[in-house]
Steps between C-alpha positions, in 0.01 A plus 500: 500500500449786241294805482350721764389233741603713807377824351140648502405699182554833689852413598577358155381820337698718742813299441473517118433859531812559708714321237355696219514821701883461501480654152283803597708570815823485308377761245258736682712553808771639274286778361561753775877442475520572130591874537772426747635211293500731198664785686766274646575255219399669177476877555549587136206283371239475778259306276735211515410429868188337355728214376522392869134393462512369149820304539339300783203425276745393216670260736157370606400437141822323417481285823147388427605300197697255711330492844186331378679214326736456797197476726345232257814300552610555845184594699341826575640574843860432421508747205317764705749482785807505264350799324472682831873438559579666160253791589669566828846499340380750232355721781823501688701583192267794424537621850882538456483617127711821464385565142171495311646237254581259786162567663327412169688180485415413858137578434498258216639240721240582763223460229639174386459371856149655535391311194474174702255660743285628221486214256509209746227649698281509182592133433407403850156653453461325162614172670204521744226686301378546141267703285284780651569364845874582438409843370295561801772400743756698309269798547506452877888464486510837301270665758726406787808569307365849422574599861868463449542748198258738686719530810838460319560862401408596872722243640778601261470860593513416875811296450666781297418756765627279781807335341559609154389351156746217509331340797201413274715214372531366850121503527487289188712247670290480806175471298647206306618318798155538677294385197724207402530371859112490514485296176776259609321430827140484399458407131529123405659456170215528231670317221572122569799347357299278251362821343831659433658549167872441434705820457632441156541741209303277267215487749509876546493553133205273459314664791575839357366403156182369661446819688541718197285267277185615663357795328310616822835495689678699245234762496473507882872553534485797267207660686669429840815670372309809399302519818832468706639782289225734602584411868871524471496828299285658769722359786821611350381859443256561786754650735631733242147610409425577869830684549550681163158567369293533818762596755356246748796273569460516871138367497576236225513191740163602654334539158650178376366316803147631438512417128632160560232417776218615280615300208540194720113506545488418129666163574216417724255619238669281252496205720122528537411576142758280299302184588193637319655698205815295438857614466490611142193734538666649811823585326328647191270713712783644714701575183204683339443716805870585517509598137218752577664633817846544359376636169326762699812594702706524173248749350459697813872552551593537138245773443522651838146441586543464869531792736819469726299418809343196330824343351626331825161353608434362158852366464458317841164355378661386176807351664267311739319367193826370364574307823141359505535404134800281593293335769220420250722384217837350611364199710227421250712517182763284678233247598382499141848425376555227756183311451622261236829444673428314821724204412794744460403776733844601597623531149187662389518768779871564409448555133199712547657716766852531339363618157238730651741649761806545271286629229329760730841625625616551136192711452520682833861611508488737203165646623652565839805672345257723299379673821490870417361640824147423402289187511424514127755223396331272754160582395572435131701175576212356718239599225696316234563190711131458615368557144725238346424264790122542433535418139694189590208405737269515218707244315514292823119494516497312165733232630351161476730334760267595790264766619531617863 
């Protein structure tokens, strides 16, 4: 049998959320460790510690190009479990890494393995659902998954206090073992053998050409890349902003938890509203709001319009809006891109995620290295990204392929 015959919808959502949450856990729990990693492995250039985050995302983006097609050929479960083995190997290598360069290489390997959990989870959802129902279910997945990034910095700080920052990589191994054992025991294979595609170069090239032939898919990928850039820029710089600009490094995990939890409510809001408004309108509205909020922050900080006592509360409100913006855009824009690709869901998910993720890393790394002790580089980068994304959504609205 195939599909989720042994699973109720609640358990299915929780399982998919755990798989996708591997990504957030692998990124956000590292944030409290960045000062110690910088001091130990790159004391002459502390900003380079951010590369521990972005290198993982780079490996993630590279891996997504292959995991989808592999799952189309060999089945979803087999590829997820193999990816978990690669992820665990990368985590073990990072635990032992004596230099920043080796740690960056290990994090790339870890990201390559995590790509299977991310992409194949999306393909599994697309195997079983479509259209706005898929978008609604993905919103619930994102809502449950929000709990993991919310508690990840707190968990990371506890691990650091008890056993040192390297033990965070051991927690990655435990998390991967638990989530993948759950999948192995409870989920029936959702892709039957007769629906699989041969893993051949010619077939991959044909599928890739088909994915990129859709104007809606191309525009959706570009918008997703820019929305991911706003999220990754803020994540890569948030700990430094707390420490260097606001002198609140000790309270960072608690504030991060509060912001992520509030932002998670917007996933629930999206799940309720997207069925009425549609995915395209939700993304366009979220981008418009973010342009106004971020433009206000740029003006306020650039011209010194805020009294010192107001700067931190407004930054917290703005950063929360960035997290909420991700909840309102990423699931919807991904569902938009996937809608025409049900017959090649694995390849479609891979191409979309690979281009969007690698592109967002290319944009994020230079922004992170521009950190100058203030949040201004972050504000400006986010404003540019959301403004361009909103312009692309206007073009997407005129697409004649479909309107959802």
